[in-house]
C-alpha positions in Angstrom: 22.1 53.6 -9.1 19.6 50.8 -11.0 17.0 50.2 -9.5 14.1 46.9 -10.0 10.9 46.1 -9.2 9.3 42.8 -8.6 6.4 41.5 -10.0 4.4 39.7 -7.3 1.8 38.3 -10.0 4.4 37.1 -12.5 6.1 35.7 -9.5 2.8 33.8 -8.0 2.1 32.4 -11.6 5.4 30.8 -12.4 5.5 29.1 -9.2 1.9 28.1 -9.5 2.6 26.5 -13.3 6.4 25.3 -12.8 6.0 24.5 -9.2 9.6 24.4 -6.8 12.5 22.3 -8.0 12.6 19.1 -6.4 9.4 19.1 -4.5 6.9 16.8 -6.2 3.3 18.4 -6.1 0.5 15.7 -5.0 -1.3 13.9 -8.2 -5.3 13.9 -7.9 -7.2 12.3 -10.0 -10.7 11.5 -11.6 -12.2 7.9 -11.5 -12.6 6.5 -14.8 -12.9 2.9 -15.0 -10.9 2.3 -18.1 -8.4 5.1 -17.2 -4.8 4.5 -16.2 -3.9 7.3 -14.0 -2.9 7.3 -10.5 -3.4 9.1 -7.3 -0.2 10.0 -5.6 1.0 11.9 -2.6 3.2 14.8 -2.9 4.0 18.3 -1.1 2.2 21.4 -0.5 3.4 24.8 0.1 1.8 28.3 0.4 2.8 30.2 -3.1 1.4 33.3 -1.3 4.0 32.8 1.6 7.0 31.6 -1.1 6.4 34.5 -3.1 6.9 37.1 -0.5 9.7 35.1 1.0 11.7 35.6 -2.6 10.4 39.5 -2.6 12.2 39.9 1.2 15.1 38.0 0.0 16.0 40.1 -3.1 15.2 43.7 -0.7 17.0 41.9 2.3 20.1 40.1 0.7 23.5 41.3 1.1 25.3 38.3 -1.3 24.7 36.9 -4.3 24.0 33.8 -2.8 20.0 33.4 -0.8 18.9 30.5 0.0 15.2 30.1 1.2 13.6 27.2 3.3 10.2 26.5 2.5 7.8 24.8 4.9 6.2 21.5 3.3 3.2 19.7 3.8 2.7 16.2 2.9 -0.7 15.3 1.3 -1.9 12.2 -0.1 -3.5 11.9 -3.5 -7.4 12.3 -3.9 -9.4 10.3 -6.7 -12.5 12.2 -7.5 -15.8 10.3 -8.3 -18.6 11.9 -9.9 -22.6 11.3 -9.0 -23.9 10.6 -12.6 -27.1 11.9 -10.9 -26.1 15.0 -9.2 -23.0 15.8 -11.4 -21.1 16.5 -8.4 -18.0 14.7 -7.3 -17.1 12.9 -4.1 -13.5 13.4 -2.4 -11.7 10.0 -1.7 -9.0 9.8 0.2 -6.5 7.5 0.7 -7.3 4.6 3.3 -4.4 2.5 3.3 -2.0 0.7 0.9 -0.4 -2.8 0.4 3.1 -3.5 -0.9 5.2 -6.5 -1.8 7.8 -7.1 -4.3 8.7 -9.7 -6.6 12.4 -9.0 -7.6 13.9 -12.0 -9.0 10.2 -13.7 -10.9 10.9 -15.3 -14.0 8.9 -13.7 -17.4 5.8 -15.7 -16.7 5.3 -14.7 -13.3 6.5 -10.9 -13.7 3.4 -11.1 -16.5 0.7 -12.5 -14.5 1.4 -10.2 -12.1 1.6 -6.8 -14.3 -1.6 -8.4 -16.2 -3.6 -8.9 -13.1 -2.8 -5.3 -12.0 -3.0 -3.2 -14.9 -6.1 -5.4 -17.2 -8.3 -6.7 -13.6 -7.7 -4.9 -9.9 -7.1 -1.4 -11.2 -9.8 0.9 -10.9 -12.2 -1.7 -9.3 -14.5 -0.3 -7.3 -16.4 -1.4 -4.4 -19.5 -0.3 -3.4 -20.7 0.6 0.1 -21.8 -2.6 2.2 -20.6 -5.2 -0.6 -18.2 -8.0 -0.3 -15.4 -8.1 -2.7 -14.3 -11.3 -4.6 -10.6 -11.2 -5.8 -11.6 -14.1 -8.0 -14.4 -12.5 -9.3 -12.4 -9.9 -10.6 -10.3 -12.5 -12.9 -13.0 -12.2 -15.4 -13.1 -15.9 -15.7 -10.8 -19.2 -15.8 -7.0 -18.5 -15.7 -6.2 -20.2 -18.9 -3.2 -20.0 -21.5 -6.5 -19.1 -23.6 -7.2 -16.5 -21.8 -4.1 -14.8 -22.3 -2.2 -15.8 -18.8 1.2 -17.5 -18.7 2.4 -20.0 -17.1 5.0 -20.1 -13.8 5.4 -21.8 -11.0 2.1 -22.3 -8.3 1.9 -24.4 -5.2 -0.2 -27.9 -5.3 -1.2 -30.4 -2.7 0.3 -28.6 0.3 3.9 -28.8 -1.8 4.3 -29.7 -5.0 5.5 -26.9 -7.6 4.4 -27.3 -10.9 3.7 -24.6 -14.1 0.1 -23.3 -13.7 -1.1 -20.8 -16.2 -1.6 -17.6 -13.9 1.1 -18.7 -11.4 2.2 -15.4 -9.6 -1.3 -13.9 -9.3 -0.9 -14.8 -5.4 1.7 -11.7 -5.3 -1.4 -9.2 -6.4 -4.3 -11.0 -4.0 -1.4 -10.7 -1.2 -0.5 -6.9 -1.9 -4.4 -6.4 -1.3 -5.2 -8.4 1.4 -2.1 -6.2 3.1 -3.9 -2.7 2.4 -7.2 -4.5 3.5 -5.3 -5.2 7.0 -4.1 -1.8 7.3 -7.3 -0.5 6.3 -8.8 -2.6 9.0 -11.8 -4.2 6.7 -13.6 -7.3 7.4 -11.7 -10.3 5.8 -14.4 -13.1 5.0 -12.2 -15.3 2.9 -8.4 -15.8 3.3 -5.9 -18.3 3.1 -2.2 -18.2 4.0 0.4 -20.1 1.4 0.6 -23.6 2.0 4.6 -22.9 1.5 6.8 -20.2 3.1 7.4 -17.9 -0.3 10.2 -15.5 -0.6 8.5 -12.9 -2.6 6.2 -12.2 0.3 9.2 -11.6 2.7 9.3 -7.9 2.6 6.6 -5.2 4.0 5.0 -7.8 5.5 6.1 -11.1 6.7 3.5 -13.5 6.7 1.0 -11.2 6.1 -0.3 -13.0 2.4 -3.1 -14.6 0.6 -3.5 -17.1 -2.1 -6.0 -17.5 -4.5 -7.2 -20.5 -7.0 -10.2 -20.2 -8.8 -12.6 -21.8 -7.7 -11.3 -23.3 -4.7 -9.9 -20.4 -3.0 -10.7 -17.0 -3.0 -9.9 -13.3 -0.9 -13.0 -11.5 0.2 -13.5 -9.0 2.6 -16.4 -6.8 3.2 -16.8 -3.2 2.6 -18.1 -1.9 5.6 -17.0 1.7 5.8 -20.4 3.5 4.6 -18.9 5.0 1.6 -17.7 3.2 -2.2 -13.8 2.0 -2.3 -12.0 2.9 -5.1 -9.0 0.4 -5.4 -5.5 1.7 -7.6 -3.0 -0.6 -8.4 0.4 -0.3 -9.8 3.7 -1.7 -10.6 7.3 0.6 -9.9 10.5 -0.1 -11.9 12.3 -1.6 -9.1 9.7 -4.4 -9.0 7.4 -3.0 -6.3 3.6 -3.8 -6.2 1.3 -1.5 -4.8 -2.2 -1.5 -3.9 -4.1 1.5 -2.7 -7.4 1.9 -1.2 -9.7 4.9 -1.9 -12.6 6.1 0.0 -14.1 8.1 2.7 -12.7 7.4 6.2 -15.2 6.5 9.0 -12.3 7.2 12.0 -11.2 3.8 12.1 -7.4 3.8 13.5 -5.3 0.5 12.4 -2.3 -0.9 14.9 0.0 -3.9 13.4 2.1 -5.4 15.7 4.1 -7.9 14.6 5.7 -10.4 13.0 5.4 -12.8 15.8 7.3 -16.3 15.6 8.0 -19.1 18.1 10.9 -17.7 18.9 10.1 -14.2 19.6 6.3 -14.1 20.3 5.1 -12.8 23.9 4.0 -15.2 26.5 0.3 -13.6 26.3 0.0 -14.3 22.7 -2.4 -17.5 22.3 -3.7 -18.9 19.3 -7.0 -21.2 20.1 -5.5 -21.8 23.5 -1.9 -22.1 22.6 1.5 -21.1 21.8 3.2 -20.5 18.5 4.4 -23.5 16.5 7.6 -23.3 14.7 6.1 -23.2 11.0 3.6 -20.2 12.3 3.5 -16.4 11.6 1.6 -14.0 13.4 0.6 -10.7 13.9 -1.6 -8.8 16.3 -4.3 -6.0 14.5 -6.0 -3.8 16.8 -8.6 -1.2 15.5 -9.9 1.3 16.7 -13.4 2.9 15.9 -14.4 6.1 15.8 -17.3 5.3 18.6 -14.2 4.6 20.8 -15.0 0.7 20.4 -12.0 -1.7 19.7 -11.3 -4.7 18.4 -8.0 -7.0 18.1 -7.7 -9.9 15.8 -4.8 -12.4 15.4 -3.5 -12.9 12.1 -2.1 -16.2 11.1 -0.3 -18.2 8.8 0.8 -21.6 8.7 3.1 -23.3 6.1 3.5 -26.4 5.4 7.2 -27.2 5.6 8.4 -24.8 7.9 9.5 -21.6 7.7 13.7 -19.8 8.0 12.7 -19.1 11.6 16.8 -18.2 12.7 17.0 -16.4 10.0 13.8 -13.9 10.2 14.6 -13.9 13.3 18.3 -12.4 13.0 17.0 -10.0 10.7 14.0 -8.5 12.9 16.9 -8.3 15.6 18.9 -6.3 13.1 16.3 -4.1 12.1 15.3 -2.9 15.7 19.1 -2.2 16.3 19.3 -0.1 13.1 16.1 1.6 14.1 17.6 2.3 17.2 20.9 3.8 15.9 19.2 5.9 13.9 16.4 7.3 16.3 19.9 8.1 18.4 21.7 9.6 16.1 18.2 11.7 15.5 18.0 12.7 18.4 21.7 13.7 19.4 21.4 16.3 16.4 18.4 18.2 17.7 
């Protein structure tokens, strides 16, 4: 009978070089202000353990078909920042990500969103202890002569008219969602004066309008370490803003969204209940020293919101979660 010898070193080298089919590993990048590379999360596994399983399967198999079960561990991507003096690299991990979607936007709005992401926000670094102003990264007035396109903007509390840079607020909104989830102190922020359907997904009511020089989004990096912003636009028109830094141990919990029709009785805004044109979230931050803080994120829209539709969708989401959980429980 013919025999065979398995080359353990060759198997390990091949797995290391080519990976496993269908498994996307984490992607780490070195920070470069001019670079376009993005860090991404992915799955890790033990190459040595997989190699042992392959060898064992070949020796013990009693059929031609062998299936291996490989334990996977998810890890967020890392951003490495080189210290110019020491030459050492600091490892920044993902603090939080904001997400939104602009599907259905006209060409000018889509163009402005991508320009703001790729040319102005991606790979911005926010030094420890410093404030970040969204308007400051736009590089000057938002005008046609500076490469922006016209799209609709909100004026005087409700009038829609074409303006250079219309749609940039999609980017400030997505950044704001990351800021909220990271638990960073927000110094300036204003919701849109009109309810905007583009911001319904991934955090309805968590939006931030900007209009240089009058309205800005400003927050403080109080983590004790630099923060690197990475931003991207996906083919499905999702926008992501990722904040990378060194965690100081704070943990953030968001509860909501709350409307006047579903808010708990004890949710008060300036001593009153929510109005019909308001959406609120409760942000709870637990710090490493054990201290906690609670903030109410409030958005008020001048011409009201589609409350019945939103409440119905929230109810459907709760029902679908309940069904999914029971299904999983029954099949454990």
